[in-house]
Residue, then its C-alpha position, 0 to 999 in steps of 0.5 A: m259140738r253134738r253128733i248130726s245126721p247128714d240130713e241134719a247138716r244139710e238143713l243147718v247149711e241150707k236152711q240156717g247158714y251154716v258152713y260145712v267143713d270137711v276135715r278129711s285128706v285132701p285126696e279123700f275131698e277130691a273124690g267127692h264133698p258136699t257142694g259149696a265145702y271147704n277142705v281143712p284136712l286134719l291129716h295129711l298123706g304122707a310117704l309113709g301114710m297119714s300124719p297130722n296137719p301141724r297147721f289145722m288149728a292156725v287155718m281153722q282160726a284164720c278162716f273162720p271166726k270163733d261164733a261161727k256156725l260151723v259143720v264138721g264132716c269128716k269120714a266117720a259120719l259115712i260110716l255112721r250113716y249106713g251103720q243100721a242098714a249094714e247091720a240089717l244086710v249083716w242079720g239077712v245073710p243067714f237067711l239067705i245062706q239057709p236054703v243052700s246050707a242043707v238047713f232045711y232039706p238034705l243035700d241030695v234032693l237040692p237042684a244041681p245048680v244049687q247043690l254046687v253052691s251048696r259044697l261051697l259052703p262049710s255049714t252044708y257040711v256040718f247040717e248033713g253032718m248032723r243030719a246023719a248023726l241023728q239017723s245012724g248014731a254015729v258022727d262023720v268025722g269026714l264032713l266035719a274036717t270038710a268044714f273045718g278045712l272050707n272054714l280054714l280055707y276062707l279064713a286064709a282067703a280073708a286074711l290076705f283080703f284084709g291085709w291087702m285092703l288095709e295095704r291099699g288104705r295105707q296106700i291111698g290115705y285112708l288110714g292113718r296115725l294119730g300120735m299113738e306111740 
């Protein structure tokens, strides 16, 4: 067994006679899958979330001979597929934020609409504080406190969003327990 890219999987199925077996849950499979794919769920969605499919091996053995040429697809493949693209986005975000964070210019010389956006970013207050410290030799604690407060606010909002997404993922069945008791 080895990991392959989606393009390699497509080529194996289309040109070499491999069968695509999707091991995601039934709702995930129904939401979208490759043409001609078979669904043999590794996990089932139940009242308490995802639980192992006790018939997985029996179904696989009944449906596919031991020498069958299979491509097995799961949700992790989608994450791996977009990993580098997501990494490029993450590294690019600081370059998008810098111009509106008072990195290059003081806040008061930025256009009024950009100043409104800048005031929502904690980094603006850090850079304005550093600029003030270099000019006056004194640290403006108010600017640092504002940056800290905004960071706490955004951390709390992110925690609430994460909690909501975690609960939503459990309800839909994207998260499962894999016998980790």
